[in-house]
N, C-alpha and C positions, 0 to 999 in steps of 0.2 A: 588949098595946097597945102601937103601933110608936114610937119613939121621938119622934117629930115628925110633922108631915105637910108634904109639899111642895106648893105649889098652884101648877100652871103649864101648858104646855101643847107638844103634840108641834108640833115644828119651830119652837119658840118658842128662839132663840140664846141667850137668858137664863136660860130654864130649864136648857138645855143645859150652862152651865157648871157649875151646881150639879151636876147628875148626873153629869158626868166627873170632876168635884172628890170626889163620893162613892165613884166606881167606883174612883178610885184609892185608895181608902183600904180597897175593899173592904166597904166601908157598905153595908147593904142593908137596915136594920131601919128604914125609914122608909114612908109611905104616899105615894105620888103621885096626887093628885088635879088631873085635867085639865079646863081651863076651855074652854069654847066662845068662844073670840076672836070669831067671825063673829057669834055670838049675843049678844054685849057681855057675857058673863057677866062678866069683869073689870071691869065697872063698877056690878054689882050692890051692892046694900045691903051685903049680907054680905061682900062683899069688897072693898068700900071698906074697913072696919074692918081689915082686915087691911095694906093699901096703900092710902094714904088720896090717891093719884094714880091709882090704879085700873090697876095695871100687875103685870105678873109678872117673877118669881116672889115668892112672900113663903112665910116657913116659920111653923109654928104649933107651940107646943110644950104638950104635957099640963099645963103648970103655967100656961099663958098667954102665956110671952114668946113676942114675934111679932118678924119681923126681914125687911125688905125691902130690896132691891139687890142685883143676882147676885152681883155682887162682894164686898160685906159677908158676904154670906151664906159665899162660898165661903170667906173668910178663918175666919168664927167658925166655922163647922165642921170646917175644919182645926185649929183650935186646941184646941176642944170634944173632938175623938174622935183627936187624935193623930194625923192624917194628915200624913205627912212631906212640907208643901207648903211649907212656910215656913221662913224663917232662924232660926236660934235668937234668941229674944229678949236673950242676953248680947252678942251680936256686934253691936255699934250701925252698925258701916260695912256688916255684909252687909243688915240692914235697911233700911237708909238709900238703899242700891242696889237692893233688892227696891220700896220707896216709889217710887224714882226709874222702875223699870222699869214699873210700875203706871200713875203719871202719862203716861207717854209712851205705854201700850197705847192708853188712854183721850183722849188729846190727839191723836193723831197716825194713830191707826188706826182706832179706833172709830166714831168721828163718820162719817169718809166710806166707810168700807166698809159702814157699818149704811147711811148713803144709798143706796147700790149697791142694796144687799139688799132695801131696801123696794120701791125703783122696780122692778127686775127680776124682783123673788121675789114680794112681800108683794102688789105693784098687781096682778099677772096673774090671783092667785086671787079678786081683787076685780073681776076685769074692767075693770080702767083701765087705759090707756095708761101706760109711763112717761115720766118729762120728762128725756129726753136732755141736755137742757142741764145740768140736776141730777146727771144720773149722769158727763158730761165732765168737770165740776168736780170731783166726787168720785173720781176715776179718777184726774187729775194729781194730786191729794194722797196718794192710797195708792201712786202709783208715786213720788211725792218719800218718801214714809216707807220705801217699800222699798228706794231707794238709801242711804240711810241704814242702815237695820237692818242690810242686806246688810253694809255694812262695820263694823257693829260683833260681829256674827255671825262675822265670821274671826278673831275673838280671845278668844270664850267659846262655849260650849255652846248655852247657853239666855239668854233676855229678860235675865234677871236675874244672870247668872253661869254656872257651871261645873254648875250644879245645877239640877235640872227643879222648876220651883215652879210656884205656882199661877197665876203672872202667863202661864205657857205654855198653860196652860188656858184663861185668856180669850180667847188670840186661836184657838184652833181651832173654834168653832162659825161665826164670823165667815166665817174662813178657808174652812171647807167650802160656806159659802154663795156665794163668790164664787165660787170652784171650781166648782159647780153653775150659778152665772151664766154661763159661757164665759171668766172671767176669770183663770183659773188661771196662764195663763202672764205675767201680768204680775209674778206673784210668784214662781212654782216657776223662771222662767227663771235666777234669779240662785242661783247656785252654794251659797253657805251660806245663805241663807234656804231652798233646800230640803233641802240637809241636815239644816238643824235642824227642817224640817217631818217627815221622814223618822224623826228622833228621836223626835219627838213622838207622831205619828200611829199609829206601830208600836210604841208602849209595850202590854203585853197587857190592862190594864185598860181602855185606852182602844179596843183592837181588839174585845175581849171587848163591851163596849157600844155600839159601833157596828153590828156583827154582829145584836146582839139588837134593834136599831133597825130594821134592814133587814129580819129575818125579820117583824116584827110590822106593817112598813109592807105585804110581799108580803101576808101574811096577811089584813089590812084591806082591799087591793085585789081579793082574789077575789070 
């Protein structure tokens, strides 16, 4: 029996945060159950018991313990399986800086980046036109974030300090989505952010998972 079941979807940036966290720990003892979002499987009565807002991801353990929200899942799995992506609990200052970095990602990056991804990526698959006014406003917020973050990354290697943490993983799926939507230059034209991105994306575990996903996508399209 697998250690737990992860309910998610291919192409879901939230699901990918969890998968990247597990990949960093070399943890493969779990079952990935893919829900069809276009068919609304995330809103099924069964899944609503796992996630009361009818979203993904969610994890369910054999003893019934259930957890939703990707960042909470990433932190929990890092602690439970000793994946070295969190500051030591005994270091109050490092923990405070880690939590500050988490807040920054959610407040200044995830919301506008997610809006662009929805308008330019998700709506394309729905057959709907992007709302360019929403994109323009969100892009302005991303550019403002990038301007500040680039300065901070000139003084440290990663978002929460000099050590790679789960906070850096939080950025990866949406960064990839922005690049895929044609907005890579907005972010990667900044020297310090480009160096940080290269350090993150070229980590062996992350490269291995991304390569596996590319192979799976190619196989599915044949």
